[in-house]
N, C-alpha and C positions, 0 to 999 in steps of 0.2 A: 378311510379305514382300509387296512391292508387286507390282502387275500386271506392270510391266516386268520386274521380277526373276523372277517366276514364268515369263513367257514366255521370258526368257533361259535359264532352267534347262530349260524344255521343249525349247528349241532345242538346248541342249548334250546333252540326253538323246537326241535324234535325230541327233546329232552336229553330234557336235560340234564549122430555122425558116422561119410565112410571112412573109417580109419583102418580098414582091414589091412591095407598095405603099409601101415605106419610101423608096424613091428619090423618091417624090413625097408625102412625108408632110405632115401639116398644116403650113401655110406661114406662119402668123402669127408676128410677131416674137417673139423669146425674151424671157421675163420673168425677173426676178431669180431666181425659183424654178427656172428652167430652167438657169440658168448652172451649169456643173459645174467643180469644181476638178480638178486633175490626179488621174487614177486612176478617175474615174467612167466607166462604160461609157455612152457616148452615141453618137448616130449623125448622120451628114451624108448628104445626097443625093450620089450618085456624081459629079455634075458640079459640086458646090460647091467653092469655092476658100477656103483659110484666109485670115483677114485678114492683111494684110501685117505688122502689129505683133505677130502671134502668134508665140511662140517655137517652135522645133522641138520636137515632141513626142518624149520619150525612148523611149516604148513605143507601138507601134501594134499593134492586134489586129484581125484580119480576122474577119468573119462571112460565110462564103460559102454562099449558099443557091440553090436553083434558082428561076429566074424573077426578075422584078423589075427588069430593066434594069441590069445590072452588079452585081458583087459589092459588098455593103454594107461599107464601111470604118468601123470603129468606133475612134475615138481618145479620148484623155482630155481634149481641150480643146474639144470641140464643144459647140454650144449646145442639143443635144436629148438627152433621156434615151431610151435605146433601148426600154426596156420601155414607156415612155409613148408614144413616137412611133410605135411599131409598130401596124399595123392588126389585129394578133392578140394573143393572150395569150402572152407570152414571158417566159423568164428567161434571163439570159446570165451566164456565169462568164467574165470576162476572165482573162488570164494572171495578173494581180495578185491577183484573188479566189481562183483556184485555188491560187496560192502561199500565201495566208493559211491555207488549211485544212491545208496541209503534206502532203497526201496524195500518195503516189508514183505513183498511177495515176488516170486520169480517173474510173473508177467510184467511188472513195472520195470525190472531190471532188463528184461529182453527188448523192451521198448527202445533201448538205447543202442541196439545192434543195428548195423547198416541194413536198410531195407526192410526192417521189421516195424510194425505198427500195432498198438494195442486198441482194439475196438470193443466198446461195451465193457462187460465184466470179465476181463482177463482173457479175451479172445485175441490171440497173436496172429496176425496176418503176415505173410512173407511176400514181399514184392507186390503188394496190392491184392494178392489173391486171398479169397475167403478162407474160413477155417476148414472147409472140406479139403482144401489143397495143402493144409499144413499138418503133417504127421507128428504126433507127440509120442515119445517113448520114455519109459523110466528104466534106467539101467539097461537099456537095449531091448526091453520087452514092451509090448503094446500095453496101452491103458484104455479102460472103458471110460465113458462119460456119464456123469449123473445128470446131465441136462438133456431134456427131451428134444430140444432144438439143435443140438450140437453133435457133431461126430467125434470131436476131441474134447479133452477135459479143459475147462476153463483154467488157465495157468495161475490165476490169482488165488486158486485153492492152495497152492504150495508155498508156504512160508520160506523165505530165503534162508532161514536158519537151518534147515534140514537139507539143503541142496549144497553139494560140494562143487558142482560145476554144471554149466549149461552149454551144450555144443549145438551150434546151428550149422547144418550142412545144406548148401544151396544147389549143389550139383548131385545128380542121382548116381548111386553105385548099387550094384545088384545085391549086396548083402542086406540092403534095407527093403521093407515091404514095397510092393509095386505101387501102392496108393500114395504117390509122391507128386506134388504139383509145384508149390513154391519152394518147399524145403522140409527138412526134418529137424525137429527140436528134441534133443535127447538130454534128459535130465539125469544126473548121476548123484545119488544120495551119499551122505558121508559114510565112510567105511572104517576100516581098522586104524585106530590112532597109534602114532609112533611114540607119543609121550602122553602119560596120563593127564587128564585135565577135568575141570568142573567149572562151568561157566553159568552164571545166573544173571538174568537181565530183567529189566521192567521199564515201561515207558508210559507217558501220558500225553494226550494230544488235544488240540483246540482247533475248531472249525468255525470260522466267522459266520457261516450261514446256519450253523446247527448249535454249537455249544452255548448253553445259556439262553437259547431262543425258544420260541414256542414250537412245540411239536405234538405229535399224536401217538397214542398207543392204546392198548387194550389189556385187560387182565390176563386173558389167554389160558395158559397152562399152569398158573399159580406161581409160587415163589421160585420154581426151579428154572423159569424160562432164561434167566441170566446165564445159565450153564450151556445153553443150547440143546438141552434135553427136556422133553416134556414129562410132567409128572404123571401122565395117564389121563388127564382131563380131555385130551383131544382123541383118545381112542374111539373107535367106532362104537356108537351106542348100541346097547343090546338088541333093540328091535330092528335097527338097520342091519346089524350083523346077521341076525336070523333071516332077515329078507335076502341078503346076499347069498347065504348058504342054500336058500330054498330054490333059487333059480326062477322065481316067479317074476312075471312082467308087471310092474307097478301100473302101467298104463292100461292094463286089461282088468276091468272090475270083476270079470269071472275068475281071475286068479288071485287078485287082492281086494278084499272088501274095503269099503270106505272106512269102516272102523279100524281095520289093520293099517290102512293108509295113514289115518290120522294118528294112530299110536306111534308110527315111525316118525311123523312130522313133529310130534310133541316132544321128542327127545333131542332134537337137532339144535335148538337155538336156546341160549342162556345169556345171563349177564356177561359172563366171562368171555365169550367168543364174539359178542355182537355189539357191545356198547363201547364206542371209541371215546376216549377221554383226553382232555388237553394235558399236556406236560409243559408247565410254564417255563421251566428251566431245564433243558436237556443237559445231562451230565457230560463231562469230558470223556474222550476215548481213553482206554486203558489197555495195556498188554503186559504179558509176563512170559518168560521163557527160560528154559535151562537146557543145557547139554552136557554130557559127561562121557568119558571114554577111558579105557585102560587096556593094556596088552598083558597077557600072562604067558610065560614059557611053559610048555607042555612037552617034555621029551625033547625031541629035535624040532619041534614046531612052535609057533607063536599063535596064541588065541587072542583075538581082539574083541572087545565088547563096546558098544557105543549105544547110548540112550539120549533121547532128546524129546522135549515136549514143549508145547506152547499154548497160550490162551490169549485171545483178544476180544474185546467188547467195544464196538464202534456204533456210533449213531450218525445218521445222515438224513437230513431234511431237505427236500427239494420242492420249491414252488414253481410248477411247470404250466405253460400254456399249451393246451392240446386242442388242435382244430382239424377239421376234415371237410372236404369239399367233394361233390359228386359231378361237378362240371369240368369240362376239359380245360377251359381257361381260368378256372378257380374263381370265377366271378361271383359265385354264391358260396356261402359258408353253411355246410350242413349242420355242423355242431361246433361249439366253442366252450371249452371248459378251462377254468383255472383250478388247478389240483395241488394240494399240498400233501406230500408223502413223506413219512418218516420210517426209515429202515433201522432196525437194530440188528446188527450183524455180529454173530458170535462164531468164532473159529476155535476149534480145539484140534491139536495135532500131536502126534506122537511117532517116534521112530525107535525101533529096536534092531540092532544089527549084530551078528556074529561073523567073524572072519578067522580063517585058519589058514596060515601060511607055513608051507614046509618045502624048503629048497625053493625051486622056481615055480612051485605050484601054489594055487590059491583056491580056496572054497569060501564063498561068501553068501550068507543068508541075511536078507533085508526084509523088514517088516514095516509097513507104513500105514498110519491110520490118520485120516483127516475127516473132520466133520465141521460142516459150514451151514449155519442156520441163519435165516432171515425172518425176523418178526416184523410184519409190515402192517401199517395202518394208513389208509388214504381217505381224504375227503375231497370231493370235487364239486364245484358250483358252476353252472353254465346254462346254455340254452341250445335248442335245435331249431333249425330252419328259420332262424332270425325271427322268432316269435317272442312274445313277452313272458312265456311260461319259463319259470326257473326250475332246474333240476338239481337236486342234491344227491350225489352218489357217495357211497361209502363202500370201501373194500377192506377187509381184514385177511391176512394170510400168515401161514406159518410154513416155511419152505426149508426142508431138511435135505441137504446133500451130503452124502457120506461115501468115502472111499476106503476100502480095506485092500491092501496089496501085499502079497508075500512072494518072494523070488529067491531062488537059489541058483548060483552060478558056479560053475567049476572051470578053472583054467589050469590046464596041465601041459607040461613040457615032456612029451613022450620020448623025444630024441633031440639032439642038438639042432636038427633041422625040421623037426615035426612038432606042431603045437595043436592042442585039442581044446575047444571051448564046448561046453554044454550048459544049457540053461533051461529052467522051467519056471513057470510063474502062475499064479492065480490071483485074479483081482475081482472084487465085487464092488459095484456102485449102486447106490440107491438114492432115489429122490422121492420124498413123501411130502404131500401137501394136503393134510386133513383140514377140514373145517374152513375151506376157502369161501368166504362169504361175500356177497354183493347185494346191496340195497339201493334202490333209487326212489326218492320221494319227489313229488312235483308240487309246485305252487303256481296257480294260474294267474294271480295278480288281477283277477277280473272282479269288478264290483257286483257282477251278477251271481258270483259264486259265494255262497255263504261262508265257505272256508277258503276263499281265494287268497287270503293273506298268510295262510299256513301251509306248511309242507305236509302232504298227505301221501299215504301209500295204500292204494286199494288192491294191491296184489293181483292185477290183471295183466302181468307180463309185458310191461312196456307201454301199454296204452295209457295207463295212469298208476304208475308205480311198479316196482319189481322187487323180488326177493329170490335169491337162489343160493345153493350150497353145492360145493364140488369137493369130492374126494379123489385125489389123484395118487398113483402109486407106480413107481418104476423100479425094477430090480434087474440088474444085468450081471451075468457071470462071464468071466473071460478066462479061458484056459490056453496057455500058450507054451510052446517048447521049440527048442532050436539046437542044432549042432553044427559045428564048423571045424573043418580040418585043414590046417595050412601046412604046406610042405615046400621047402626050399629045393627045388630041382637042381638049381645052379646058384652061384653067388649073385647072379643078376636076375634070376627068374624064380618067382614064388607063385604057387598055385593054391587057391582056396576052393574047397568044395564044401557046400553047406546046404542045409534043409531047414525048414521051419514049418509048424502048423499052428493053427489057432482056431479055437471054437468059441464063438460069442453067442450068448443066449439072452435075449432080453424079453421080459413080460412087462407090458405097459397097460394100465387101466385108468380110465377117467369116468366116474360116475357123477353126472350133473343132475340136480333136482331143483325144480321151480316150485315155488309155493303159489297156489292159486286160490283166489276167493270167489265165491258165487256172485252173481250180478246183484243179489240183494244185500250184499255186504253193507252194514249201516255206516253212515257218516258219523264222525267223532271217534269211532274205534281206530279209523285209519290214520289218526293223529298220533297214535302211540309210537314210542321208540321201539327199535327192533326186538329187544327181548320181551317187551310187554305185548307188541302186536302179534308175536308168534309163541305166546305162552300157551300151555296146554288148554286152560280154560277158554281162551279165545278161539283156538283152533276147533275145539269140539263144539263150542256154542254157535259158531257161525259157519261151519262146514268148510273150513280151509283144508285143502288137500294138497298132495304132491303129484307132480308129473316128472317123469324122467326125460331129460332133454334129448338124449341120443341113445336110443335103444338099438340102432343099427350097428354102431361102432364103438361099444363101451370098452373093449379090451382086445389086445393084440399080442401075438407071440412072434418075435423076430429072431431070426438066427442067421449067422454067417460062418461058414466053415471054409477055411482057406488053407491050402497046402501048397508049398513052394519048394523049389530046389534051385540051386544056382552054381555056377562055376565061374571063376575069375582069375585073372592072372595079373601079376605086377612085374613088368619087365623093365629093368634098367638097361635100355638099349645101348647107350653110351654113357660116358661120364656126365653128360649134360642133358640127355633126353630119357624120359621114363613114360611108360604107357601103363595105365590101369584100365582093363577092359574086361567085360564079362557079359553074360546073359542069365536072366532069371526066368524060370517057367513058374507060372502061377495058375492055379486052378481054384476057383471059388464057387460056392453055391450060396446064394443069398435069397432068403425068402421072408415074407411077411404075411401072416395069416390071421384073420380074426378069430378070437377065441369064443366058442359058444358059451355064453354066459347064461342064457335062459333055457329052461327045460323044453319049452316050446319055441323053436327057432323062429326068429323074425327076419325079415329081408334086410340084408346088409350089404356091405361092399365086398368086392373080390379081393384076393390076395395077390402077392407079387412072387414070381419065381425067376430069378436071374442065375443062369448057369453059364459061366464064361471061363475060358482059359486064354492065357496070353504068353507070348514070348517077349520079354522086355529087355533089350540090349542097352548097354551103356559103356562109354569110353571117355577117358580124360587123358590128354596128352600134355605133358609138362616138359618145357625146355628151359633149363637153367642157363641163361645167358652168361652169367657170372655168379659167384658165390652169394651175392646179396640181391640178385635180380632174376626174375623168371617170368615166362609166359605160360598160360594155360588154355587149352581148348577142350571143350566137353560137349558131348551130345548124348541123348538118351530118349527113350520112349517110356511113358509111365501111364497110369490110369487114375481115375477118381470114380468111386462107387457112390450111388446115392445113399444118404443117411437113412437110418431106420425111421426116424421121425418124418422125413420128407416122403416116405413110402406109405405112411399110415394115414388112411382117409378118416381122420378123427379130428374134431375141433380142439384147439388148445389156445388158451389166452396167455400171452407172455406178459407178466407184470412188469418187466423192465422197459420193454418198448411200448407197452400199452397197446398191442396189436393182436387180433385173432389170426390164428393160423390153421391150415388144413393141408394134409399131404396129398400126393398123386401117386397111386399104385402103378402107374404106367412109366415111370421113369426108368432110364437105362444108364449103363456105365458111360463115362467120358473117357476119352484118350487124349494124351498129350504128347507132343513132340517138342523136345527141349534142346536148346543150343546156347553156348556161352563162350566168350573169349575174355581173358582176364590178363592184366599185367600187374606184377607185384614187385615192389622195391623195398627191401629191408635195409634201409640206409644207415642204421645205427642200432645198437642194443635197445630192445623194447619199442623201436620206433619203425614205422612203416608208412608206405603210400601205396595205394592200389586204385586201379580204375578198371571197370568191366562193362561189357555190353551183353545183353541177353535177349532171347527171343523164344516165344512159346506159342505153339499152334494148338488150339483146343477143339476137338471134335465133339459135338453133342454136349457142350457144357450145361450144367444145371443152374438155372437162374430163377429168381423169385419174380412173382408178378402179383398184382392186386386185382381182385374181382369182387363183384357183388355190391349190394347196397350197404353191407356191413364192413366193406373194405377188408376182406379177409385176404391174407397173403397165402399163396400157394406156389407150386414149383412146376417147371416144365424144362425139357431139353431144348436149348436154343440150337439152330443148326451148327454154327461154327463161331469161333472167336479167335483173336490174336492178342498177344501181350508182348510188348517189347520195351526196352529201355536201357538204362545204364546206372551205374553207381560208382561213387568215389569215396575213398576213405583216407584219413590222415591221422597218424599218432605222432606227436612231436613233444619232446621235453626240453626245457631250457634251464640251464644251471644258473641260479641266481644267488647262489651262496655268498658271492663276493660283495653284494649290495649292502652298504652300511657297515661293513666290518664284521669282525668275529663275534662281537657281542649283540649284533642286531638281530631282529626277528627273522631276517631272511637267511641267517647262517644255517647251513645244512638243508636248504630248501631248494626245490626246483618248481618251475612252472609247468603245468600240464595242459596240453591242448589235444583233445580228441574230437574229431569232426567227421561226420559222414553225410552223404547226400544221395538220394536214390530218385531218379526220374523213371516213371513207367507210364505206359500208354496202352490202353486196351480198347478193343472194338468188337462189338458183336456183328456178325455177318449174316444178314437175313434178307433173302430174296423173295420176290412175289410168289414163286411156285413152291417155296419151302413148306413143310408140314411139321407139326409136333403132336404129341399125344397128351391130352388132358382128360382125367377121369371125370365122366358125368358132364362134359362140355359139349355144346352143340358144334363148336368150331374146332377144327384141327389145323387151321391156317396159322403158320408161325408169325406172320406179321400182325395178327390180332393180339399177340401177347409181347413181342419183342420188336424194338426198333432198330433198324440197321444203323450201325455206327455208334450205338449207345455203349458206354463203358460197362465193364464187369462190375457187379456189386461189390462194395468194400474196397475199391481201388482208388488211391489218391495219386494224382500225377506226381506230386512232389512230397518227399519225406526227408526231413533234415534233423539231425541231432548234433549238438555241439556241447562239449564240456570244457570249461576253463577252471583252472584251479591251482592251488599251492599245496605241496606236500613235503613233509620232512622226510629225508632219506635215512635218518638214524633212528627215529621213533614214529609212533603212530600220531600224526598231526596232519589233517586234510581239511581243506576248504574248497568246495566245489560248486561252481554255478553251472546249472544244467539248463539247456534250452532245447525244446523240441517243437518241430513244426510239422503239420500235415496239412495239405491243401484238401479242399472240399472233395467229398467222395459220395457216390450213390450208395445209399444203405437199403433201398427198397424201390421198386418200380411204382409209378403212379397207376391209377385205375386204368385198366385196359379198356379200349373202346375206339371209336373212329370219330375224331382223332383221339389218341391216348392222352392221358394227363402227363405233365412233366414229372420226372422222377423225384423221389424224396432224397434230399441232399443233407448230409451232415458236414458241418464246417468246424473241424477241430482247431485250426489256427495255431497260434504260438502260445506255448506254455513255458513259464520260467520257474525253476526250483532252485533252492540252495540247500546244501548239505555240508555240515561240519562235523569232524570226528576228532576226538582228542583224548589222548592217554593221560591219566593223571594218577599221582600217588596219594592213597588215602590210608593211613595207619599201616604203612608198609605194604599195602596191596595195590596192584595196579587196576584202575577202573577206567573203562572206555565210556566217554560221554559222546552222545550224538544229538545234534540239533538239526531238524529239518524244517524248512519253510517251503511249502508246496503251493503251486498256482499263485504265485506272488501278484500277478496282475489281475487275479479273479476272473480268468477267462471263463465265460459261460458256455454251456452246452446248447448247440443249436441243430435242430432237425427241421427242415422246412421244404415246402414246394413253392416254386415261383413261375409265374407265366406273365411276362411283360411286367406291368406294375402291380399285378395281383400276387400276394403272397400269403400263404397260411403256414402257421407254425405247428408242425405235427407233434413236436415234443421238445420244447425249449425252456431251459431253466437256468438260474444262476448257480455257479459253483463257488464255494467259499475258499478263502485262504486258509490253509491248515498249518499250524505250528505244532511240532512234535519234539519232546525232549525224552531221551531214554538214557539208561545207564546199564553197563554190564560189568561184572567182575569175574575174573578167571583165577581159580585157585590151583 
């Protein structure tokens, strides 16, 4: 019997980028090597005018960055290669290059960029550094994250259809925020259209592990769940809402009587939110999207309007093995569960933009809405401490992530040599998880137990059954503004002065309640399924009540105020040597404080107050050996602040990693010293070769460790760390149009080769005398938490991406084979102790995908068809610990092959 079948039986048993200098980039005449055919991402200065004979470009891609005297416009017919002409180390994916990868979201597309890897749900790591070292911007403005465990937004939230380009800058320049470790990822949304258009698309997908297979779900919020919006069923019940407003302490019988307690408990559990049901044949994945745009002449100006929207509904079932051990050599297994988890993920997105162009000036207003909802049902069957007692666990959850972002940018040419940029933005992110339920039933399998063959739940909090409900809510507001003034002092020297300010305010609450039955709870009643076990009549008849699990840390207020100013210069010292250098001053106040929830205060945790200011210098020297070849040297100092969630001493369960977390209020900032050397050869149009070496020294890096019998993940500052490595990239095209003659399939085609490889090596440096600070811990000795020589979490030594394919140079016809490889990486420390456990390892391995895109004529209208085959070899997900021959699988499961067919038509 398969694990899903066993779980079903058990269920029935219980019933059943810096581009500031780009505006004044090297100005020597273009060579033949610089000329770019349509499709290559190249750049022009903002005040440049296209030659009169040049045809209208069908696709225009914006790259919007802070500073630099106007937004950089990248088109396919300019005479400069953007990566070459930039004063920094950058990689750019245009909309055409994003489309070639076939990825539905920007995180997947970015995984093809040199040195980038995607970890978990859309977390993009740059050169093996974790998400705290990767800065994400939207149109040059900062973004908040709706994820409690993340500093940056998971980039799989962004559908590729609303993104015009994605720029990755790996060398620091002072026009960017000082929180810069591995790199900055700047997403630019689609803007003013040059030609009117309307595009409508739809797709359907198949997953070999999910579609048509057994899965689980629950009724939840009614018939509207498919939309990602609850119909109100999950709203806080009236009795619980009144309790929240009262400020009373549920655990104090003098404040809340047993009758009032039971009245609250009676409204929490119902059939809709607590009964997991089998879905015998999960439906295929489906998606739909549209985009439209048009420009209107208004006097001497052009007004552009763009609209875009999308909807997707996807199912994913995973059968995972989840084990844990408390011994250093992993010789004993503390728990072992086989879990089947079905996620229904609904994403709704919309974009509305207005752009006004008059002369060399532009004003752009961009509004973005993204809502990402996961409806989750889990069943797990296993045992603890290698006994014969079986445990059946059930989790249901509804996780809403929402981002609303509005930005306005003004780009003005005040004089021939003077440019002014101003920008302001507001973003709101939310994460709501109402009715997050957990139940555990136990079956003793003992002949002496009259109910030994049945799963029972006696509601005594883990000793023999468990039931709890959690309400989590996160709201974050981010206000940002910036101004940049660029002046050309001489033909060879440009100076930019800029300032920026941001104010981030986050409120986070988590209210967790445990159902508890008295010792005289009768047998037989404990056989009921969840909604019957906790129905009002049972609660009142047998004295079941609620206990709040964490009265000391239920809610927090976090705030980060950051003010910065910078000055930088771009000096063309000679015809072949340029220097981009500057310094940024940044002053920030970061604090996290408990919110007083109860009228009568209870003992809780302390807050955090970090007040720091920094001078952050950066310089990049470029030597153009010849028109198609150059060297770069760069050096900088940057910082990394602790994430809000890492500072909050509040328990949190991550449903993706299946791990509990708790923050550390004693964390402090990290500082980084960065250096890089790079060689670049642009040997032919659209083609290049580059090789680079980089080094980073991190002081007080924040690293995760595991502690306690429940294997909770927390954080502390390790003393020091280093990261070094190198990367190589090749883009090469081969003309194969002569194969087979003019009538053959190869006519008008070329063979595409895009390959990159990154090697990186990181090491923690921990000496016997080093110390660290961990809130509430008896030890402050660093070696009790970190191992000298251990790698940084999230860092793979080897990352490689290869794309092979054919494409037609005259029309849309592409066939691309994509290979991606990442070597094993540490994703979490093992249990600290003496000796400590081995680290938790993830083994991504090799993944092979295939994408084909073809334009076809249908009733006189051109239609784009796209076919995707993902994870062709069915590479599984592995997270494990290993000590000698002993291995435990922390979270290992099969991943299916996915096939997707989609079509879009443009009018």
